[in-house]
C-alpha positions in Angstrom: 5.5 -6.2 15.7 3.8 -2.8 15.5 2.2 -1.4 12.4 4.9 1.4 12.5 7.7 -1.2 12.3 5.9 -3.1 9.5 5.6 0.1 7.5 9.3 1.0 8.1 10.4 -2.5 7.0 8.1 -2.7 3.9 7.7 0.9 2.8 8.8 0.3 -0.8 6.6 -2.7 -1.3 3.6 -1.0 0.3 4.1 2.0 -1.9 4.1 -0.2 -5.0 1.0 -2.0 -3.9 -0.9 1.2 -3.1 0.1 3.1 -6.2 -0.7 0.0 -8.3 -4.2 0.0 -6.8 -4.7 3.8 -7.4 -3.5 3.6 -11.0 -4.9 0.2 -11.9 -7.1 1.2 -14.8 -6.7 3.9 -17.4 -10.5 4.6 -17.8 -10.7 2.8 -21.1 -10.8 -0.7 -19.7 -7.0 -1.2 -20.0 -4.2 -1.3 -17.5 -2.9 2.1 -16.4 0.6 3.1 -15.7 1.9 4.8 -12.6 3.0 8.3 -13.5 6.5 9.4 -12.9 6.8 11.1 -9.5 3.6 9.5 -8.1 4.2 8.6 -4.5 2.4 7.9 -1.2 2.5 11.0 0.9 3.2 9.7 4.4 3.1 6.8 6.8 -0.4 7.7 8.0 -1.7 7.2 4.5 0.2 3.8 4.4 -1.4 2.9 7.8 -4.9 3.8 6.5 -4.4 1.6 3.4 -3.2 -1.3 5.6 -6.3 -1.0 7.8 -8.8 -0.7 4.9 -7.3 -2.9 2.1 -8.0 -6.6 2.7 -4.8 -7.8 1.0 -2.5 -5.3 2.8 -4.3 -6.1 6.1 -3.8 -9.9 5.7 -0.1 -9.3 4.7 0.5 -7.3 7.8 -1.3 -9.8 10.0 0.7 -12.7 8.5 3.9 -10.8 9.5 2.7 -10.6 13.1 1.4 -7.1 13.2 -1.0 -6.5 16.1 -4.0 -4.7 14.6 
């Protein structure tokens, strides 16, 4: 499977994981919330997250993505 196919199949889950990482903390030591309308801009940004985030990288590899 290519990384492009992986992103196409798991776009919603990837976006949730990425936005969850971006908005993890509110600056006061508590959990933050994802603002309404927050979104990942494009598939290139998703690809970069997969390549640089260990959890997303391992998930992609476990699905057979050739990285």
